[in-house]
C-alpha positions in Angstrom: 0.8 -8.4 -205.3 3.8 -7.2 -202.3 1.9 -3.9 -202.0 -1.8 -5.5 -201.6 0.0 -8.2 -199.5 1.9 -5.4 -197.2 -1.1 -3.6 -196.7 -3.0 -6.5 -195.6 -0.6 -7.8 -193.2 -0.4 -3.5 -191.9 -4.1 -3.9 -191.3 -4.2 -7.2 -190.1 -1.5 -6.3 -187.3 -3.4 -3.5 -186.4 -6.9 -5.1 -186.2 -4.9 -7.6 -183.9 -3.3 -4.6 -181.5 -6.8 -2.8 -181.7 -8.4 -6.2 -180.4 -5.4 -7.2 -177.8 -5.9 -3.4 -176.7 -9.5 -3.9 -176.4 -9.4 -7.2 -174.7 -7.1 -6.3 -172.2 -8.9 -3.0 -171.2 -12.0 -5.2 -170.8 -10.1 -7.6 -168.2 -9.2 -4.5 -166.5 -12.5 -3.3 -166.1 -13.8 -7.0 -165.1 -11.1 -7.0 -162.3 -11.7 -3.7 -161.3 -15.3 -4.1 -160.5 -14.8 -7.7 -158.6 -12.4 -5.6 -156.7 -14.7 -2.6 -155.9 -18.0 -4.1 -155.1 -17.1 -6.3 -151.9 -15.3 -3.2 -150.8 -18.4 -0.5 -151.2 -20.5 -3.1 -149.4 -21.0 -1.7 -145.6 -21.9 -3.0 -142.4 -25.0 -2.4 -139.9 -26.1 -3.1 -136.5 -29.4 -4.8 -136.2 -31.7 -5.2 -132.7 -34.8 -7.5 -133.2 -37.4 -8.9 -130.6 -39.9 -11.2 -131.8 -42.2 -13.3 -130.4 -42.5 -16.9 -131.8 -45.3 -19.5 -131.1 -46.8 -22.4 -132.3 -48.2 -26.1 -132.6 -46.4 -28.1 -134.7 -47.2 -24.7 -137.5 -45.9 -21.7 -135.6 -45.5 -18.3 -136.5 -42.7 -15.0 -135.7 -43.8 -11.5 -135.3 -41.5 -8.8 -134.3 -39.8 -5.4 -134.8 -36.4 -3.9 -134.5 -34.0 -1.4 -136.1 -31.6 -1.4 -138.1 -28.6 1.2 -137.5 -27.1 1.7 -140.6 -24.6 4.8 -142.0 -25.5 6.7 -139.1 -29.2 6.3 -139.7 -31.7 4.3 -137.7 -34.9 2.4 -139.9 -37.4 0.3 -138.0 -37.3 -2.8 -139.2 -40.5 -5.4 -138.9 -40.4 -9.3 -138.7 -42.9 -12.1 -139.5 -42.4 -15.5 -140.6 -43.9 -19.1 -140.4 -42.7 -22.5 -139.6 -43.5 -25.8 -139.6 -42.2 -29.0 -137.8 -41.8 -29.9 -134.4 -43.2 -26.8 -132.4 -44.4 -26.6 -129.5 -44.4 -23.6 -126.9 -43.7 -19.8 -127.2 -40.9 -17.7 -127.0 -39.6 -14.3 -126.7 -36.3 -13.9 -128.7 -33.9 -10.1 -128.5 -31.2 -10.6 -130.5 -28.5 -8.2 -131.7 -25.4 -7.7 -134.3 -24.3 -6.8 -137.4 -25.9 -7.3 -141.4 -23.3 -7.3 -143.7 -22.3 -7.0 -147.1 -25.4 -4.5 -147.6 -25.5 -1.3 -150.1 -27.9 0.3 -149.6 -30.9 -0.5 -145.8 -33.1 -2.1 -148.6 -30.4 -4.5 -148.6 -31.6 -6.4 -145.3 -35.0 -7.1 -146.7 -36.2 -9.9 -148.0 -36.5 -13.7 -146.5 -33.9 -15.4 -143.9 -34.4 -19.4 -143.9 -32.6 -22.0 -141.9 -33.5 -25.4 -140.1 -33.2 -24.7 -136.7 -33.5 -26.8 -133.5 -33.7 -25.8 -129.8 -35.2 -25.6 -126.7 -35.8 -22.3 -124.1 -37.1 -23.0 -120.4 -36.7 -19.5 -118.9 -33.7 -18.5 -120.7 -31.6 -19.7 -123.3 -28.9 -18.4 -125.7 -29.7 -18.2 -129.7 -26.8 -17.4 -131.8 -27.3 -17.5 -136.3 -26.0 -16.1 -138.8 -28.0 -16.4 -142.0 -28.3 -14.9 -145.9 -31.1 -13.4 -147.7 -31.5 -13.7 -151.4 -30.2 -10.0 -152.0 -26.8 -12.1 -150.0 -26.7 -10.1 -147.0 -25.5 -11.6 -144.0 -26.9 -11.4 -140.3 -24.9 -12.5 -137.3 -27.0 -12.3 -134.5 -27.2 -13.4 -130.9 -29.2 -13.1 -127.7 -31.7 -14.5 -125.4 -34.9 -16.4 -125.9 -37.0 -16.5 -122.8 -39.7 -18.9 -122.5 -41.5 -22.5 -123.1 -40.8 -23.8 -126.5 -39.4 -26.6 -128.1 -38.8 -27.0 -132.0 -37.1 -28.7 -134.8 -38.3 -27.2 -137.9 -37.4 -25.5 -141.3 -38.0 -21.9 -140.9 -38.3 -18.2 -142.7 -38.3 -15.0 -141.7 -39.4 -12.3 -144.0 -37.3 -8.6 -142.8 -38.8 -6.0 -144.4 -37.8 -1.7 -143.4 -41.1 -0.2 -142.2 -41.3 2.8 -144.2 
């Protein structure tokens, strides 16, 4: 009987050590991916130029360039807004897009509620995030006559 107990205790101890080692290895792997993900994400620069016009329902159309890891990628901009929108404007923005791994990570819908007015010239600054986690921080100028208090979404896509 003693021999059976000894064998069972030894197997349990070995099993526990294997299980503990496996748990420790999983914890290390999980921690390393958590620390590696943000470190491997990169930042690019972006320039956008678009027209916005509307009467209650507004539209946005334009283009731009993403510079990422030394290469330039053309982008297209399109969007709709609904709310108090009156007039038209030309907006030129430049800034950064962070938390991206590939150029296609900038693609998606950037949404925000906005309020603003521009007569001739007005400053614009905004921070937006898309569904992939890309964070766009841009600033620039707006020229035109527009009054807006609306919900809007801007879709950005790479031109192929």
